[in-house]
C-alpha positions in Angstrom: -99.4 -89.5 -109.5 -102.4 -88.1 -108.4 -103.3 -87.3 -104.6 -107.2 -88.4 -105.2 -108.0 -91.7 -103.6 -109.8 -94.1 -106.1 -112.2 -96.7 -105.2 -111.9 -99.9 -106.2 -114.0 -102.7 -107.0 -112.3 -105.9 -107.9 -114.7 -108.7 -108.2 -113.5 -112.4 -109.1 -116.2 -113.6 -111.3 -117.4 -113.9 -115.3 -117.5 -110.3 -116.8 -120.5 -111.3 -118.8 -122.4 -111.9 -115.6 -120.7 -109.1 -113.6 -121.2 -106.4 -116.3 -125.0 -107.4 -116.5 -125.6 -106.3 -112.3 -124.3 -102.5 -114.1 -126.5 -100.1 -114.9 -127.0 -99.0 -117.9 -124.9 -95.2 -119.3 -123.2 -95.5 -115.9 -119.3 -96.4 -117.3 -117.0 -93.3 -118.9 -114.3 -95.4 -120.3 -113.4 -98.7 -121.1 -109.9 -100.3 -121.5 -109.5 -104.0 -121.8 -107.5 -106.8 -123.8 -109.9 -109.5 -124.1 -108.2 -113.0 -124.5 -107.2 -113.6 -128.4 -108.2 -116.9 -128.7 -104.6 -117.5 -130.0 -103.8 -120.2 -127.8 -102.4 -118.4 -124.8 -101.5 -120.8 -121.8 -103.6 -118.8 -119.4 -104.6 -120.3 -115.6 -108.6 -120.8 -116.0 -109.5 -119.8 -119.7 -109.2 -122.2 -122.9 -107.9 -119.8 -125.3 -108.8 -122.0 -128.4 -112.1 -121.8 -129.4 -113.6 -122.6 -132.4 -113.4 -119.0 -134.2 -117.5 -118.7 -134.4 -117.9 -119.1 -131.4 -114.9 -117.1 -129.9 -116.5 -114.0 -132.0 -120.2 -115.1 -130.6 -118.2 -114.8 -127.3 -116.9 -111.3 -128.0 -120.1 -109.8 -129.2 -122.2 -110.8 -125.8 -119.1 -109.2 -123.6 -119.1 -106.3 -125.4 -122.7 -105.9 -125.8 -122.9 -105.9 -122.2 -120.2 -102.7 -122.5 -122.1 -101.1 -125.5 -125.1 -101.4 -122.9 -123.0 -99.7 -120.0 -121.4 -97.1 -121.6 -122.6 -93.3 -121.4 -123.1 -91.7 -125.0 -120.0 -89.3 -124.2 -118.0 -92.8 -123.1 -114.6 -94.5 -125.1 -114.2 -97.8 -125.3 -110.4 -98.8 -125.9 -110.4 -102.3 -127.1 -106.7 -103.6 -127.6 -107.0 -106.7 -129.8 -103.7 -108.3 -130.9 -102.4 -111.7 -134.1 -100.2 -113.9 -134.7 -98.0 -113.8 -137.9 -100.1 -116.7 -139.1 -103.3 -115.5 -137.6 -103.6 -111.6 -139.4 -107.4 -111.5 -139.5 -108.1 -112.0 -135.8 -108.0 -108.5 -135.2 -110.0 -106.9 -138.0 -112.7 -110.4 -137.6 -113.0 -109.0 -133.8 -113.8 -105.3 -135.2 -116.0 -106.6 -137.8 -118.2 -108.4 -135.4 -118.9 -105.2 -133.1 -119.4 -102.6 -135.8 -121.4 -101.3 -137.0 -124.0 -103.4 -134.9 -123.3 -102.0 -131.4 -120.3 -99.4 -132.2 -118.5 -97.0 -134.6 -115.3 -97.1 -134.8 -113.8 -93.7 -134.3 -110.1 -94.4 -134.2 -107.6 -96.7 -134.6 -104.7 -96.6 -132.9 -101.6 -98.8 -133.1 -99.6 -100.3 -130.1 -96.0 -99.8 -131.7 -93.8 -102.2 -129.4 -90.5 -102.4 -131.3 -89.4 -100.2 -134.0 -86.4 -99.2 -136.2 -85.5 -96.0 -137.3 -83.0 -94.6 -139.8 -82.4 -90.7 -139.0 -81.3 -87.9 -141.9 -77.9 -88.5 -140.6 -77.7 -92.3 -141.2 -78.0 -93.3 -138.3 -80.0 -96.8 -137.2 -82.0 -96.7 -133.8 -83.8 -99.5 -132.5 -85.9 -99.5 -129.5 -88.4 -101.2 -127.7 -89.0 -105.3 -126.9 -91.1 -107.7 -129.2 -91.0 -111.5 -129.4 -89.4 -112.9 -132.1 -90.2 -115.6 -134.3 -87.9 -118.4 -136.5 -90.0 -118.5 -139.7 -89.4 -118.3 -143.7 -92.9 -117.2 -144.1 -93.4 -114.3 -141.7 -91.8 -111.3 -140.0 -91.8 -110.6 -136.5 -95.1 -108.7 -135.3 -94.0 -105.8 -133.2 -97.3 -103.9 -133.3 -101.2 -104.5 -132.0 -104.3 -102.8 -132.6 -106.1 -100.6 -129.9 -109.9 -99.8 -131.2 -111.2 -96.7 -130.2 -115.1 -97.4 -130.2 -118.2 -95.3 -129.1 -121.6 -95.3 -129.6 -121.9 -93.0 -131.8 -118.6 -92.0 -133.4 -118.8 -88.1 -131.7 -117.1 -88.1 -128.9 -114.8 -85.2 -128.4 -111.2 -86.1 -127.1 -108.6 -84.0 -125.6 -105.7 -85.0 -128.6 -102.8 -82.3 -127.0 -103.6 -84.0 -123.1 -101.4 -86.8 -124.5 -99.6 -85.0 -127.4 -96.4 -84.1 -127.9 -94.1 -80.8 -128.6 -93.4 -79.4 -131.4 -90.0 -79.9 -133.1 -89.8 -77.1 -135.2 -91.2 -74.1 -132.4 -91.9 -71.4 -135.0 -95.1 -73.6 -135.7 -96.8 -72.4 -132.6 -96.9 -69.1 -133.5 -98.0 -70.1 -137.6 -100.7 -72.0 -136.6 -103.4 -70.8 -134.5 -105.2 -73.7 -133.8 -102.1 -74.5 -131.5 -103.0 -71.4 -128.9 -99.5 -70.9 -127.9 -98.9 -74.1 -126.5 -96.0 -76.5 -127.6 -98.0 -79.2 -127.7 -100.0 -81.1 -130.8 -101.6 -84.5 -131.4 -99.4 -87.5 -131.4 -101.5 -89.1 -133.5 -102.1 -92.3 -133.7 -99.0 -94.5 -133.4 -98.1 -95.3 -129.9 -95.0 -96.5 -129.2 -94.8 -97.9 -125.7 -92.4 -100.4 -125.0 -92.8 -102.9 -122.0 -91.0 -102.6 -119.1 -87.5 -104.7 -119.0 -88.4 -107.6 -116.6 -85.8 -110.3 -115.3 -88.5 -112.7 -114.1 -91.6 -113.3 -115.3 -92.8 -115.3 -113.0 -92.7 -112.8 -109.9 -92.2 -109.4 -112.4 -95.0 -109.9 -114.7 -97.0 -113.4 -114.0 -100.0 -113.4 -116.6 -98.9 -114.5 -120.6 -100.8 -111.6 -122.2 -100.6 -107.7 -120.5 -100.7 -104.1 -122.0 -98.3 -101.4 -120.1 -99.5 -99.5 -117.6 -98.6 -96.6 -119.5 -100.9 -97.3 -122.3 -104.1 -97.4 -120.2 -103.2 -93.9 -118.7 -102.7 -92.8 -122.3 -106.7 -94.0 -123.3 -107.6 -92.8 -119.5 -105.8 -88.8 -120.4 -107.2 -88.5 -124.2 -110.9 -88.7 -123.0 -110.1 -85.6 -121.9 -112.9 -86.4 -119.1 -111.8 -85.2 -115.8 -110.4 -88.6 -114.1 -112.1 -86.7 -110.4 -115.1 -87.1 -112.4 -114.6 -90.9 -114.4 -116.1 -94.4 -113.6 -113.8 -96.7 -115.5 -114.2 -100.6 -116.7 -111.9 -103.1 -117.1 -113.9 -106.3 -117.8 -110.7 -108.5 -117.9 -108.4 -107.3 -115.2 -105.5 -109.4 -115.3 -103.0 -108.4 -112.8 -104.4 -105.1 -112.7 -102.3 -102.6 -115.4 -105.1 -100.6 -115.8 -106.3 -100.3 -112.2 -103.2 -99.2 -111.7 -103.6 -96.8 -114.3 -106.5 -95.7 -112.5 -104.9 -95.0 -109.6 -101.9 -93.3 -110.8 -104.3 -90.7 -112.9 -106.7 -90.2 -110.0 -110.1 -92.0 -111.7 -112.6 -91.9 -109.4 -114.1 -95.2 -109.4 -112.7 -98.4 -111.4 -114.6 -101.3 -111.8 -112.8 -104.8 -113.0 -113.8 -108.5 -113.2 -111.2 -111.0 -113.2 -112.0 -114.9 -113.6 -108.4 -116.5 -112.2 -108.4 -116.1 -108.6 -104.6 -116.1 -108.5 -104.8 -112.9 -111.1 -107.2 -110.9 -109.2 -104.9 -111.9 -105.7 -101.7 -110.4 -107.3 -103.8 -107.4 -108.9 -104.8 -106.6 -105.1 -101.4 -107.0 -104.0 -100.4 -104.6 -106.8 -102.7 -102.0 -105.8 -102.2 -103.3 -101.8 -105.6 -103.8 -101.5 -106.4 -106.6 -98.6 -110.2 -107.7 -100.0 -112.0 -108.4 -103.2 -115.3 -109.8 -103.9 
């Protein structure tokens, strides 16, 4: 955990109105997961909009993200689907590119996976929500779209990389620079932490793990001590927790639900919010 103290600005209110108060080109990093319009039971938001209305709303708040994002900044947009509604993430993406953003990378957040080893062992890790269906299979992943203004933002791929399995590759390939670290690729296995009681341990119906936001912070290559980070849909503050652990200089968050915001403040041990 970083020793640098993050400056938090957590606001109660609609992110569309809130972001309008931010200056142009003032944000280095945006990590967010908006409502998916899949009927999730939020406390203060109706997640059942007409599809075109939902996409228009998405373009509106994402337009503010585009305005406040620096040319060197990155926008990581986490969007999931339902087995019966698989087109939603792609429709969201197509509503934003190329008018507002360039799609620079697509990451797959793997929540659960089964691997058959060469020795014939079957290994299953992670968590997923099982469904009982004759038509669909269990959905074990979500998308993380890496969006930038021009599609040319450099990343520090090895900052969130993995060690080489075969160490001889370190010397064989010049691009390693002698480091035992390679690009992780675009499949990010990040399981949820095991919990016993959702109401007290994860009182929000749709969160991403803190470590997912941490990985987005790390791969930018921007020194956290020089970073301003924005989370338009704060929820219970998982992106804020990642920012604190990384030592991000300034974190701005918006949340329309007072109970969720209070929980975020509690998790960050902050006494006041605006």
